[in-house]
GUGULUM-652884 format. One record per atom (N, C-alpha, C): residue number from 1; atom name; x, y, z. Coordinates in steps of 0.001 Angstrom, whole numbers. Example, Ala and Ser with C-alpha at 12.3 -4.5 7.8 and 13.67 -1.06 7.14 Angstrom:
<rec k="1" a="N" x="13190" y="-5690" z="7800"/>
<rec k="1" a="CA" x="12300" y="-4500" z="7800"/>
<rec k="1" a="C" x="13200" y="-3300" z="7800"/>
<rec k="2" a="N" x="12850" y="-2250" z="7080"/>
<rec k="2" a="CA" x="13670" y="-1060" z="7140"/>
<rec k="2" a="C" x="12900" y="30" z="7870"/>
END
This chain:
<rec k="1" a="N" x="701" y="-1165" z="69"/>
<rec k="1" a="CA" x="323" y="107" z="-160"/>
<rec k="1" a="C" x="933" y="1085" z="54"/>
<rec k="2" a="N" x="384" y="2059" z="-1221"/>
<rec k="2" a="CA" x="1388" y="3298" z="-1408"/>
<rec k="2" a="C" x="945" y="4180" z="191"/>
<rec k="3" a="N" x="2162" y="5065" z="258"/>
<rec k="3" a="CA" x="1599" y="6189" z="1609"/>
<rec k="3" a="C" x="920" y="7291" z="846"/>
<rec k="4" a="N" x="-193" y="8012" z="1505"/>
<rec k="4" a="CA" x="-319" y="9017" z="975"/>
<rec k="4" a="C" x="84" y="10360" z="1887"/>
<rec k="5" a="N" x="1063" y="10945" z="953"/>
<rec k="5" a="CA" x="1244" y="12036" z="1169"/>
<rec k="5" a="C" x="17" y="13365" z="1713"/>
<rec k="6" a="N" x="260" y="14552" z="2919"/>
<rec k="6" a="CA" x="-677" y="15202" z="2843"/>
<rec k="6" a="C" x="78" y="17015" z="3063"/>
<rec k="7" a="N" x="-636" y="17454" z="2225"/>
<rec k="7" a="CA" x="-299" y="19134" z="2379"/>
<rec k="7" a="C" x="-1634" y="19790" z="3317"/>
<rec k="8" a="N" x="-1145" y="20790" z="4145"/>
<rec k="8" a="CA" x="-1579" y="21831" z="5343"/>
<rec k="8" a="C" x="-1437" y="22927" z="4787"/>
<rec k="9" a="N" x="-2686" y="24030" z="4454"/>
<rec k="9" a="CA" x="-2473" y="24606" z="3935"/>
<rec k="9" a="C" x="-2956" y="25981" z="4446"/>
<rec k="10" a="N" x="-2276" y="26640" z="5366"/>
<rec k="10" a="CA" x="-3274" y="27919" z="5999"/>
<rec k="10" a="C" x="-2634" y="29402" z="6125"/>
<rec k="11" a="N" x="-3869" y="29713" z="5691"/>
<rec k="11" a="CA" x="-4072" y="31429" z="5036"/>
<rec k="11" a="C" x="-4288" y="32068" z="6042"/>
<rec k="12" a="N" x="-3488" y="33386" z="6283"/>
<rec k="12" a="CA" x="-3547" y="34092" z="7647"/>
<rec k="12" a="C" x="-3633" y="35230" z="6942"/>
<rec k="13" a="N" x="-3823" y="36631" z="8069"/>
<rec k="13" a="CA" x="-3048" y="37675" z="7984"/>
<rec k="13" a="C" x="-2567" y="38294" z="9526"/>
<rec k="14" a="N" x="-1551" y="39285" z="9315"/>
<rec k="14" a="CA" x="-1023" y="39497" z="10701"/>
<rec k="14" a="C" x="-1603" y="40079" z="11383"/>
<rec k="15" a="N" x="-1662" y="40449" z="12801"/>
<rec k="15" a="CA" x="-2295" y="41522" z="13599"/>
<rec k="15" a="C" x="-2094" y="42502" z="12991"/>
<rec k="16" a="N" x="-3012" y="43654" z="13288"/>
<rec k="16" a="CA" x="-2449" y="45354" z="12959"/>
<rec k="16" a="C" x="-1013" y="45987" z="13136"/>
<rec k="17" a="N" x="-998" y="45641" z="14581"/>
<rec k="17" a="CA" x="190" y="45822" z="15442"/>
<rec k="17" a="C" x="1411" y="44937" z="15295"/>
<rec k="18" a="N" x="1424" y="44442" z="14283"/>
<rec k="18" a="CA" x="2825" y="43188" z="14281"/>
<rec k="18" a="C" x="3265" y="43676" z="13512"/>
<rec k="19" a="N" x="4618" y="44147" z="14251"/>
<rec k="19" a="CA" x="5976" y="44648" z="12808"/>
<rec k="19" a="C" x="6228" y="43181" z="12660"/>
<rec k="20" a="N" x="6859" y="43794" z="11038"/>
<rec k="20" a="CA" x="7371" y="42662" z="9999"/>
<rec k="20" a="C" x="8423" y="42185" z="10670"/>
<rec k="21" a="N" x="9893" y="42443" z="11393"/>
<rec k="21" a="CA" x="10639" y="41955" z="11954"/>
<rec k="21" a="C" x="9882" y="40944" z="13091"/>
<rec k="22" a="N" x="9401" y="41508" z="14052"/>
<rec k="22" a="CA" x="8979" y="40635" z="15171"/>
<rec k="22" a="C" x="8005" y="39218" z="13798"/>
<rec k="23" a="N" x="7902" y="39586" z="12932"/>
<rec k="23" a="CA" x="6825" y="38268" z="12672"/>
<rec k="23" a="C" x="8336" y="37430" z="11759"/>
<rec k="24" a="N" x="9332" y="38045" z="10926"/>
<rec k="24" a="CA" x="10091" y="37176" z="10051"/>
<rec k="24" a="C" x="11121" y="36540" z="11588"/>
<rec k="25" a="N" x="11354" y="37180" z="12650"/>
<rec k="25" a="CA" x="12241" y="36219" z="13500"/>
<rec k="25" a="C" x="11271" y="35240" z="14342"/>
<rec k="26" a="N" x="9766" y="35391" z="14545"/>
<rec k="26" a="CA" x="9053" y="34249" z="14967"/>
<rec k="26" a="C" x="8925" y="33213" z="13812"/>
<rec k="27" a="N" x="8848" y="33630" z="12473"/>
<rec k="27" a="CA" x="9263" y="32607" z="11343"/>
<rec k="27" a="C" x="9942" y="31806" z="11158"/>
<rec k="28" a="N" x="11154" y="32365" z="10989"/>
<rec k="28" a="CA" x="12479" y="31522" z="11263"/>
<rec k="28" a="C" x="12511" y="30422" z="12538"/>
<rec k="29" a="N" x="12172" y="31102" z="13810"/>
<rec k="29" a="CA" x="12149" y="29909" z="14744"/>
<rec k="29" a="C" x="10954" y="29128" z="14747"/>
<rec k="30" a="N" x="9811" y="29447" z="14212"/>
<rec k="30" a="CA" x="8701" y="28377" z="13695"/>
<rec k="30" a="C" x="9385" y="27282" z="12751"/>
<rec k="31" a="N" x="9825" y="27928" z="11527"/>
<rec k="31" a="CA" x="10754" y="26990" z="10187"/>
<rec k="31" a="C" x="11832" y="25929" z="11208"/>
<rec k="32" a="N" x="12526" y="26670" z="12004"/>
<rec k="32" a="CA" x="13336" y="26029" z="12372"/>
<rec k="32" a="C" x="12989" y="24195" z="13759"/>
<rec k="33" a="N" x="11846" y="24862" z="14013"/>
<rec k="33" a="CA" x="10536" y="24087" z="14881"/>
<rec k="33" a="C" x="10236" y="23162" z="13668"/>
<rec k="34" a="N" x="9749" y="23216" z="12764"/>
<rec k="34" a="CA" x="9166" y="22402" z="11859"/>
<rec k="34" a="C" x="10461" y="21435" z="11143"/>
<rec k="35" a="N" x="11539" y="22310" z="10728"/>
<rec k="35" a="CA" x="12559" y="21355" z="10382"/>
<rec k="35" a="C" x="12618" y="20439" z="10962"/>
<rec k="36" a="N" x="12822" y="20196" z="11969"/>
<rec k="36" a="CA" x="12853" y="19077" z="13136"/>
<rec k="36" a="C" x="12018" y="18348" z="13597"/>
<rec k="37" a="N" x="10951" y="18275" z="13079"/>
<rec k="37" a="CA" x="9726" y="17500" z="13424"/>
<rec k="37" a="C" x="9718" y="16309" z="12127"/>
<rec k="38" a="N" x="9618" y="15547" z="12673"/>
<rec k="38" a="CA" x="9972" y="13771" z="11918"/>
<rec k="38" a="C" x="8194" y="13729" z="10230"/>
<rec k="39" a="N" x="8623" y="13256" z="9938"/>
<rec k="39" a="CA" x="7308" y="13285" z="8635"/>
<rec k="39" a="C" x="7010" y="15210" z="8106"/>
<rec k="40" a="N" x="8443" y="15798" z="8712"/>
<rec k="40" a="CA" x="7755" y="16823" z="7700"/>
<rec k="40" a="C" x="8377" y="17093" z="6416"/>
<rec k="41" a="N" x="8249" y="17318" z="5129"/>
<rec k="41" a="CA" x="8751" y="17135" z="3910"/>
<rec k="41" a="C" x="9336" y="18306" z="3521"/>
<rec k="42" a="N" x="8514" y="19456" z="3838"/>
<rec k="42" a="CA" x="9224" y="20836" z="3056"/>
<rec k="42" a="C" x="7972" y="21655" z="3768"/>
<rec k="43" a="N" x="8612" y="23146" z="4019"/>
<rec k="43" a="CA" x="7628" y="24071" z="4311"/>
<rec k="43" a="C" x="8113" y="25220" z="3309"/>
<rec k="44" a="N" x="6917" y="25626" z="2915"/>
<rec k="44" a="CA" x="6985" y="27188" z="2223"/>
<rec k="44" a="C" x="5821" y="28750" z="2936"/>
<rec k="45" a="N" x="6393" y="29591" z="3109"/>
<rec k="45" a="CA" x="5644" y="30709" z="3435"/>
<rec k="45" a="C" x="5662" y="31784" z="2315"/>
<rec k="46" a="N" x="3936" y="31991" z="2125"/>
<rec k="46" a="CA" x="4352" y="32899" z="1096"/>
<rec k="46" a="C" x="3102" y="33913" z="1195"/>
<rec k="47" a="N" x="3681" y="35181" z="581"/>
<rec k="47" a="CA" x="2820" y="36441" z="464"/>
<rec k="47" a="C" x="1778" y="36955" z="-204"/>
<rec k="48" a="N" x="567" y="37026" z="-612"/>
<rec k="48" a="CA" x="292" y="37673" z="-1311"/>
<rec k="48" a="C" x="-191" y="39337" z="-1432"/>
<rec k="49" a="N" x="701" y="40064" z="-2108"/>
<rec k="49" a="CA" x="1081" y="41465" z="-2197"/>
<rec k="49" a="C" x="415" y="42399" z="-1723"/>
<rec k="50" a="N" x="-1259" y="42387" z="-3099"/>
<rec k="50" a="CA" x="-1990" y="43309" z="-2403"/>
<rec k="50" a="C" x="-3006" y="42672" z="-1530"/>
<rec k="51" a="N" x="-3437" y="42077" z="-1079"/>
<rec k="51" a="CA" x="-3987" y="41586" z="351"/>
<rec k="51" a="C" x="-3007" y="41239" z="1585"/>
<rec k="52" a="N" x="-1586" y="41519" z="1517"/>
<rec k="52" a="CA" x="-1095" y="41256" z="2895"/>
<rec k="52" a="C" x="-1323" y="39401" z="3623"/>
<rec k="53" a="N" x="-1891" y="38650" z="2319"/>
<rec k="53" a="CA" x="-2517" y="37242" z="2918"/>
<rec k="53" a="C" x="-1553" y="36728" z="2855"/>
<rec k="54" a="N" x="-1275" y="35425" z="3847"/>
<rec k="54" a="CA" x="-203" y="34991" z="3958"/>
<rec k="54" a="C" x="-270" y="33840" z="4181"/>
<rec k="55" a="N" x="299" y="32426" z="3296"/>
<rec k="55" a="CA" x="-33" y="31248" z="3454"/>
<rec k="55" a="C" x="1157" y="30214" z="3734"/>
<rec k="56" a="N" x="1282" y="29516" z="4711"/>
<rec k="56" a="CA" x="2153" y="28802" z="4944"/>
<rec k="56" a="C" x="1884" y="27220" z="4627"/>
<rec k="57" a="N" x="2467" y="26862" z="3832"/>
<rec k="57" a="CA" x="1965" y="25330" z="3440"/>
<rec k="57" a="C" x="2928" y="24229" z="3779"/>
<rec k="58" a="N" x="2518" y="23511" z="4237"/>
<rec k="58" a="CA" x="3449" y="22037" z="5157"/>
<rec k="58" a="C" x="2832" y="20859" z="4130"/>
<rec k="59" a="N" x="4033" y="20259" z="3917"/>
<rec k="59" a="CA" x="4004" y="18893" z="3043"/>
<rec k="59" a="C" x="4389" y="17824" z="4098"/>
<rec k="60" a="N" x="3763" y="16813" z="4537"/>
<rec k="60" a="CA" x="3756" y="16035" z="5361"/>
<rec k="60" a="C" x="3847" y="14565" z="4254"/>
<rec k="61" a="N" x="4675" y="13406" z="4971"/>
<rec k="61" a="CA" x="5149" y="12650" z="4341"/>
<rec k="61" a="C" x="3293" y="11747" z="5137"/>
<rec k="62" a="N" x="2464" y="11519" z="6310"/>
<rec k="62" a="CA" x="1613" y="10805" z="6083"/>
<rec k="62" a="C" x="614" y="11701" z="6912"/>
<rec k="63" a="N" x="-544" y="11416" z="6842"/>
<rec k="63" a="CA" x="-1631" y="12034" z="7420"/>
<rec k="63" a="C" x="-1302" y="12017" z="9168"/>
<rec k="64" a="N" x="-713" y="10869" z="9911"/>
<rec k="64" a="CA" x="-439" y="10784" z="10986"/>
<rec k="64" a="C" x="922" y="11919" z="11725"/>
<rec k="65" a="N" x="1545" y="11889" z="10770"/>
<rec k="65" a="CA" x="2848" y="13181" z="10689"/>
<rec k="65" a="C" x="2016" y="14732" z="10952"/>
<rec k="66" a="N" x="943" y="15180" z="10405"/>
<rec k="66" a="CA" x="284" y="16086" z="10271"/>
<rec k="66" a="C" x="-433" y="16087" z="11957"/>
<rec k="67" a="N" x="-1188" y="14893" z="11765"/>
<rec k="67" a="CA" x="-1815" y="14958" z="13233"/>
<rec k="67" a="C" x="-925" y="15009" z="14768"/>
<rec k="68" a="N" x="383" y="14426" z="14440"/>
<rec k="68" a="CA" x="992" y="14251" z="15356"/>
<rec k="68" a="C" x="1967" y="15640" z="15621"/>
<rec k="69" a="N" x="2179" y="16774" z="15016"/>
<rec k="69" a="CA" x="2013" y="17659" z="14715"/>
<rec k="69" a="C" x="1054" y="18920" z="15219"/>
<rec k="70" a="N" x="191" y="18686" z="14742"/>
<rec k="70" a="CA" x="-1473" y="19490" z="15358"/>
<rec k="70" a="C" x="-1743" y="19225" z="16743"/>
<rec k="71" a="N" x="-1160" y="18176" z="17268"/>
<rec k="71" a="CA" x="-1490" y="17497" z="18634"/>
<rec k="71" a="C" x="-653" y="18441" z="19695"/>
<rec k="72" a="N" x="573" y="18822" z="18998"/>
<rec k="72" a="CA" x="1735" y="19742" z="20055"/>
<rec k="72" a="C" x="1677" y="20891" z="19877"/>
<rec k="73" a="N" x="859" y="21095" z="18728"/>
<rec k="73" a="CA" x="1597" y="22376" z="17954"/>
<rec k="73" a="C" x="712" y="23775" z="19185"/>
<rec k="74" a="N" x="-89" y="23814" z="19836"/>
<rec k="74" a="CA" x="-661" y="24926" z="20580"/>
<rec k="74" a="C" x="209" y="24631" z="22160"/>
<rec k="75" a="N" x="387" y="24084" z="22609"/>
<rec k="75" a="CA" x="1525" y="23392" z="23918"/>
<rec k="75" a="C" x="2918" y="24095" z="23827"/>
<rec k="76" a="N" x="3461" y="24309" z="22546"/>
<rec k="76" a="CA" x="4569" y="24468" z="21944"/>
<rec k="76" a="C" x="4807" y="26062" z="22049"/>
<rec k="77" a="N" x="5754" y="26568" z="22777"/>
<rec k="77" a="CA" x="6304" y="27726" z="23491"/>
<rec k="77" a="C" x="6522" y="28531" z="22108"/>
<rec k="78" a="N" x="7324" y="27947" z="20915"/>
<rec k="78" a="CA" x="7535" y="28540" z="19673"/>
<rec k="78" a="C" x="6313" y="28817" z="18833"/>
<rec k="79" a="N" x="5422" y="27983" z="18341"/>
<rec k="79" a="CA" x="4420" y="27743" z="18169"/>
<rec k="79" a="C" x="3363" y="28852" z="19069"/>
<rec k="80" a="N" x="3255" y="29250" z="19720"/>
<rec k="80" a="CA" x="2641" y="30080" z="20440"/>
<rec k="80" a="C" x="3094" y="31491" z="20495"/>
<rec k="81" a="N" x="4237" y="31847" z="20328"/>
<rec k="81" a="CA" x="5068" y="32572" z="20033"/>
<rec k="81" a="C" x="4406" y="33123" z="18383"/>
<rec k="82" a="N" x="4521" y="32490" z="17302"/>
<rec k="82" a="CA" x="4474" y="32634" z="15802"/>
<rec k="82" a="C" x="2576" y="32849" z="15899"/>
<rec k="83" a="N" x="1919" y="32135" z="16525"/>
<rec k="83" a="CA" x="292" y="32594" z="16435"/>
<rec k="83" a="C" x="56" y="33726" z="17111"/>
<rec k="84" a="N" x="705" y="34050" z="18363"/>
<rec k="84" a="CA" x="519" y="35212" z="18968"/>
<rec k="84" a="C" x="501" y="36379" z="17812"/>
<rec k="85" a="N" x="1236" y="36604" z="16773"/>
<rec k="85" a="CA" x="1082" y="37723" z="15210"/>
<rec k="85" a="C" x="110" y="37406" z="14444"/>
<rec k="86" a="N" x="-845" y="36441" z="14338"/>
<rec k="86" a="CA" x="-1616" y="36511" z="13719"/>
<rec k="86" a="C" x="-3039" y="36945" z="14333"/>
<rec k="87" a="N" x="-3560" y="37493" z="13259"/>
<rec k="87" a="CA" x="-4968" y="37730" z="13283"/>
<rec k="87" a="C" x="-5953" y="36363" z="13576"/>
<rec k="88" a="N" x="-6451" y="36029" z="14618"/>
<rec k="88" a="CA" x="-7135" y="35108" z="14590"/>
<rec k="88" a="C" x="-8254" y="34642" z="13532"/>
<rec k="89" a="N" x="-8882" y="35513" z="13564"/>
<rec k="89" a="CA" x="-10424" y="35275" z="12706"/>
<rec k="89" a="C" x="-10046" y="35503" z="11269"/>
<rec k="90" a="N" x="-8782" y="35705" z="10884"/>
<rec k="90" a="CA" x="-8515" y="35344" z="9395"/>
<rec k="90" a="C" x="-7694" y="34358" z="8733"/>
<rec k="91" a="N" x="-7551" y="33475" z="9749"/>
<rec k="91" a="CA" x="-7064" y="32328" z="9885"/>
<rec k="91" a="C" x="-7883" y="30897" z="9409"/>
<rec k="92" a="N" x="-7602" y="30810" z="8200"/>
<rec k="92" a="CA" x="-8384" y="29199" z="7345"/>
<rec k="92" a="C" x="-6915" y="28443" z="7118"/>
<rec k="93" a="N" x="-7748" y="27312" z="7833"/>
<rec k="93" a="CA" x="-6321" y="26137" z="7511"/>
<rec k="93" a="C" x="-7151" y="24675" z="6430"/>
<rec k="94" a="N" x="-6907" y="24161" z="5496"/>
<rec k="94" a="CA" x="-7269" y="23338" z="4710"/>
<rec k="94" a="C" x="-6242" y="22282" z="4692"/>
<rec k="95" a="N" x="-6543" y="20741" z="4327"/>
<rec k="95" a="CA" x="-5443" y="19863" z="3957"/>
<rec k="95" a="C" x="-6089" y="19269" z="2756"/>
<rec k="96" a="N" x="-4830" y="18545" z="1781"/>
<rec k="96" a="CA" x="-5412" y="18261" z="899"/>
<rec k="96" a="C" x="-4496" y="16489" z="1167"/>
<rec k="97" a="N" x="-5001" y="15822" z="599"/>
<rec k="97" a="CA" x="-4340" y="14323" z="13"/>
<rec k="97" a="C" x="-3555" y="14303" z="-1063"/>
<rec k="98" a="N" x="-2355" y="14494" z="-1114"/>
<rec k="98" a="CA" x="-1422" y="14745" z="-2267"/>
<rec k="98" a="C" x="-1632" y="13464" z="-3526"/>
<rec k="99" a="N" x="-2072" y="13757" z="-4685"/>
<rec k="99" a="CA" x="-2391" y="12879" z="-6138"/>
<rec k="99" a="C" x="-1186" y="12843" z="-6705"/>
<rec k="100" a="N" x="-600" y="13722" z="-7217"/>
<rec k="100" a="CA" x="615" y="13392" z="-8008"/>
<rec k="100" a="C" x="1641" y="14894" z="-7642"/>
<rec k="101" a="N" x="2732" y="14218" z="-7710"/>
<rec k="101" a="CA" x="3679" y="15340" z="-7678"/>
<rec k="101" a="C" x="5209" y="15254" z="-8186"/>
<rec k="102" a="N" x="5867" y="16271" z="-8660"/>
<rec k="102" a="CA" x="7564" y="15811" z="-9117"/>
<rec k="102" a="C" x="8383" y="16242" z="-7496"/>
<rec k="103" a="N" x="9245" y="15629" z="-7986"/>
<rec k="103" a="CA" x="10478" y="15846" z="-6713"/>
<rec k="103" a="C" x="10610" y="17321" z="-6207"/>
<rec k="104" a="N" x="11017" y="17556" z="-5367"/>
<rec k="104" a="CA" x="10848" y="18566" z="-4757"/>
<rec k="104" a="C" x="12583" y="18991" z="-4008"/>
<rec k="105" a="N" x="12971" y="19825" z="-4575"/>
<rec k="105" a="CA" x="14800" y="20592" z="-4014"/>
<rec k="105" a="C" x="14302" y="21816" z="-3873"/>
<rec k="106" a="N" x="14660" y="21458" z="-2224"/>
<rec k="106" a="CA" x="15104" y="22653" z="-1383"/>
<rec k="106" a="C" x="16544" y="23636" z="-2541"/>
<rec k="107" a="N" x="16232" y="24946" z="-2046"/>
<rec k="107" a="CA" x="17255" y="25494" z="-2614"/>
<rec k="107" a="C" x="18272" y="25826" z="-1672"/>
END
């Protein structure tokens, strides 16, 4: 049986009082945290210039790996710092099973 990869996409905006420098530091810490989680294949952060909306996209090896991160996310100080800068009402999270993909190489 083939393992199904999972993509988690979280769209959000920053709080109006969040400074970009603050967010970049928190995002770098969050990225290091994510990089050390088992089953995380890749993460990217993108920003839509005209709406100031961000998208955090994480590729997981399995659905179980995604759930394991979700189960510990809100208890982790690094994750709490990251989410403290985000406008809670703007958060929209989706999960997708990967149907096909090409090899991904980090730059």
